[in-house]
Legacy VTK file of the C-alpha trace (Angstrom):
# vtk DataFile Version 3.0
C-alpha trace
ASCII
DATASET POLYDATA
POINTS 174 float
120.945 124.908 136.800
117.694 123.534 138.203
118.033 120.945 140.942
116.278 117.646 140.290
115.621 114.781 142.634
118.270 112.055 142.358
115.858 109.115 142.527
113.543 107.929 139.750
109.883 108.018 140.797
107.581 105.373 139.330
105.132 106.465 136.649
101.806 104.768 137.401
100.837 104.623 133.702
103.823 102.283 133.184
102.105 99.615 135.301
99.869 97.532 133.049
97.067 95.572 134.701
95.841 92.548 132.721
93.088 90.773 134.620
94.643 89.807 137.963
98.214 90.174 136.624
100.525 93.187 136.512
103.347 94.024 134.095
105.598 96.780 135.415
107.815 98.472 132.837
111.129 100.005 133.968
109.610 103.495 134.157
106.961 102.056 136.515
109.598 101.253 139.151
111.194 103.469 141.805
114.963 103.422 141.285
117.360 104.853 143.864
119.819 107.130 142.006
117.780 106.461 138.854
117.401 110.138 137.969
121.182 110.603 137.788
122.765 109.542 134.484
126.065 108.814 136.249
124.324 105.812 137.829
121.381 104.718 135.642
120.035 105.046 132.111
116.237 105.127 132.200
114.545 104.342 128.862
112.501 106.989 127.087
108.744 106.511 126.932
107.727 104.319 124.009
103.992 104.020 123.641
103.928 102.445 120.171
106.971 100.152 120.369
106.231 96.690 121.859
109.950 96.076 122.509
110.771 97.307 125.974
114.186 98.856 126.377
115.578 98.166 129.851
116.657 100.443 132.632
120.449 100.068 132.596
122.643 100.289 135.651
125.832 102.236 134.976
127.268 101.878 138.492
126.048 101.941 142.085
127.066 100.520 145.413
123.457 100.708 146.656
120.986 98.799 144.449
117.388 99.509 145.393
114.610 99.096 142.825
111.080 99.050 144.258
107.492 99.101 143.129
103.930 98.585 144.205
100.659 97.408 142.734
97.222 98.109 144.130
94.009 96.189 144.428
95.230 92.632 144.792
92.401 90.209 145.507
92.060 89.110 149.151
92.431 85.345 149.530
94.481 85.034 146.329
98.162 84.228 145.792
100.645 86.023 143.541
104.176 85.361 142.271
106.764 88.119 141.875
109.463 87.982 139.192
111.875 90.380 137.531
113.179 89.989 133.993
116.817 91.082 133.989
120.111 90.647 132.164
123.763 91.531 132.520
125.607 93.522 129.861
128.828 92.143 128.409
130.827 94.616 130.486
128.935 93.942 133.737
131.022 94.090 136.894
130.746 93.599 140.635
128.321 90.646 140.633
130.799 87.883 141.518
129.886 86.364 144.882
127.038 88.888 145.313
123.457 87.924 146.087
120.508 90.090 145.165
117.404 89.984 147.343
113.813 90.007 146.078
111.416 91.080 148.800
107.651 91.581 148.926
104.897 92.257 151.434
101.163 92.931 151.347
100.128 96.187 152.988
102.261 98.761 154.772
102.220 96.697 157.958
102.758 93.318 156.265
105.768 91.082 156.865
108.319 90.777 154.090
108.893 87.481 152.309
112.192 87.281 150.508
114.539 85.144 148.468
118.166 85.456 147.420
119.294 85.326 143.797
122.785 85.080 142.359
123.214 86.745 138.963
125.402 84.640 136.676
127.996 86.778 134.919
128.626 83.864 132.523
125.177 84.527 131.038
125.934 88.062 129.865
123.543 89.559 127.320
120.841 86.990 128.142
117.432 87.950 129.482
116.575 85.820 132.488
113.694 85.670 134.910
114.540 85.828 138.600
113.979 84.034 140.791
114.478 81.179 138.335
114.605 78.039 140.467
112.021 78.924 143.113
109.134 81.358 143.191
108.607 84.271 145.494
104.940 83.661 146.276
102.860 86.063 148.291
99.422 85.299 149.707
96.955 88.099 150.275
95.105 87.393 153.538
91.362 87.012 153.039
90.623 89.475 155.860
93.026 92.248 154.816
91.941 95.761 153.890
95.295 96.967 152.574
95.808 94.918 149.405
98.757 96.860 148.005
101.812 94.751 147.215
105.131 96.452 148.003
108.153 94.769 146.433
111.757 95.329 145.536
115.094 94.166 144.223
117.976 94.971 146.586
121.732 94.675 147.024
122.661 97.163 149.695
124.782 95.105 152.072
128.062 94.310 150.282
129.173 97.906 149.702
130.708 96.781 146.395
130.317 98.814 143.235
128.409 97.003 140.531
127.209 97.814 137.034
125.813 96.394 133.835
122.468 95.187 135.208
119.536 95.577 132.813
115.991 95.567 134.215
113.388 94.823 131.542
110.301 94.516 133.760
108.761 93.141 136.897
105.680 90.924 136.928
103.117 90.140 139.559
101.195 87.077 138.416
98.121 85.586 140.049
98.490 81.907 140.916
95.831 79.393 140.031
LINES 1 175
174 0 1 2 3 4 5 6 7 8 9 10 11 12 13 14 15 16 17 18 19 20 21 22 23 24 25 26 27 28 29 30 31 32 33 34 35 36 37 38 39 40 41 42 43 44 45 46 47 48 49 50 51 52 53 54 55 56 57 58 59 60 61 62 63 64 65 66 67 68 69 70 71 72 73 74 75 76 77 78 79 80 81 82 83 84 85 86 87 88 89 90 91 92 93 94 95 96 97 98 99 100 101 102 103 104 105 106 107 108 109 110 111 112 113 114 115 116 117 118 119 120 121 122 123 124 125 126 127 128 129 130 131 132 133 134 135 136 137 138 139 140 141 142 143 144 145 146 147 148 149 150 151 152 153 154 155 156 157 158 159 160 161 162 163 164 165 166 167 168 169 170 171 172 173
């Protein structure tokens, strides 16, 4: 049996750039334990189908989903969101907060916000953060304009499952 790496590595062609905005499909994200079907179900490539099947969390105690986009415009602001949902049989999300974090450049400082996933809204697609934005400004004098971002829950040690990740978006602000 051939040994494979346990983590899903982002496929750059699954990051769609539209003007100054980015749409990152599930296969365009790095997912810890994502290459192991005991923990995640990664959707097959679908080039013709506009409906995006999500990456589905089976179970993990360490949730780490990250990504990056290149060539942000210096002096411009961007908002980061994830479109997610919880399956009807989701578990482990009660009293748990998920963190969205982002920084510009390898040496940048992270900005972050906490999000609570509502298990009463099972099978609904929601955008997080929903009540406040995670806005990131690209300094006008920066050379490294890569945005590094992620969705994390690594502190509780609780097992959780049923999370669906449909996409991440990086949207230029006006």
